[in-house]
C-alpha positions as CSV (number, residue, x, y, z in Angstrom):
1,M,-47.8,41.3,31.9
2,N,-48.2,44.7,30.2
3,K,-45.9,46.4,27.8
4,K,-44.4,48.9,30.4
5,D,-43.5,46.1,32.8
6,L,-41.7,44.2,30.0
7,M,-39.8,47.3,29.0
8,R,-38.4,47.5,32.5
9,M,-37.3,43.9,32.6
10,E,-34.1,42.2,31.4
11,L,-34.7,41.3,27.8
12,I,-31.8,38.9,27.4
13,G,-33.0,35.3,27.2
14,L,-36.4,36.2,25.8
15,E,-37.6,35.0,22.4
16,A,-38.1,37.9,20.0
17,E,-39.2,38.4,16.4
18,V,-38.8,41.5,14.2
19,S,-42.2,42.6,13.0
20,S,-41.3,45.9,11.2
21,V,-41.4,46.2,7.5
22,G,-38.0,46.0,5.8
23,T,-35.1,43.7,5.4
24,S,-35.1,42.6,9.0
25,Q,-38.8,41.6,9.0
26,G,-39.4,38.0,10.2
27,I,-36.0,37.5,11.9
28,R,-36.6,35.6,15.1
29,G,-34.5,34.2,17.8
30,T,-33.3,34.5,21.4
31,V,-32.0,37.9,22.7
32,V,-28.4,37.3,23.6
33,D,-27.1,40.9,24.0
34,E,-28.4,44.4,24.0
35,T,-26.8,47.8,23.8
36,R,-28.2,51.3,23.7
37,N,-28.9,51.2,20.0
38,T,-28.9,47.5,19.1
39,M,-30.4,44.1,19.9
40,V,-28.5,40.9,19.2
41,L,-30.6,37.8,18.4
42,R,-29.3,34.3,18.1
43,T,-31.0,32.7,15.1
44,P,-30.6,29.3,13.4
45,K,-28.3,31.1,10.9
46,G,-26.1,32.8,13.6
47,E,-26.2,35.9,15.6
48,R,-27.8,39.0,14.0
49,R,-27.3,42.6,15.4
50,L,-30.3,44.7,14.7
51,P,-30.9,48.4,15.2
52,K,-33.5,49.2,17.7
53,N,-34.6,52.5,16.3
54,S,-35.9,51.2,12.9
55,N,-37.5,48.0,14.1
56,E,-40.5,46.8,16.1
57,F,-39.9,43.7,18.2
58,L,-42.4,41.0,19.3
59,F,-41.2,39.5,22.6
60,T,-42.6,36.3,24.0
61,Y,-42.9,36.2,27.8
62,E,-44.6,33.3,29.6
63,G,-46.5,32.5,26.4
64,E,-47.7,36.1,25.8
65,R,-46.5,38.1,22.8
66,I,-45.9,41.8,23.4
67,A,-44.9,44.3,20.7
68,I,-42.5,47.0,21.5
69,L,-41.1,49.7,19.2
70,G,-37.3,49.7,19.3
71,S,-37.4,53.5,19.7
72,E,-39.3,53.0,23.0
73,I,-36.4,51.0,24.5
74,L,-33.6,53.1,23.0
75,H,-31.7,53.2,26.3
76,R,-28.8,51.3,27.8
77,P,-30.3,48.2,29.4
78,E,-29.1,49.3,32.9
79,D,-30.8,52.8,32.4
80,R,-34.1,51.5,31.0
81,I,-35.6,50.9,34.4
82,K,-35.2,54.5,35.3
83,K,-36.2,56.0,32.0
84,V,-39.3,53.9,30.9
85,R,-42.4,55.4,32.4
């Protein structure tokens, strides 16, 4: 699986970790919701709504970890398939 293929997929249900530098770094959990500008992760401490634009996410898909900048997926989930090239 490459990065572009993952960016076109449904991200809800995938394991994710924030790998950017800042206050959100190290937050990990399961993606439970996504909007144009945010990603919601279910963590052991509850749900966390994180901005896409200022974070990098490491998604785990079939045992493989793939890093994606939030700014690269800054689209509504239903529009991402058409916009990601």
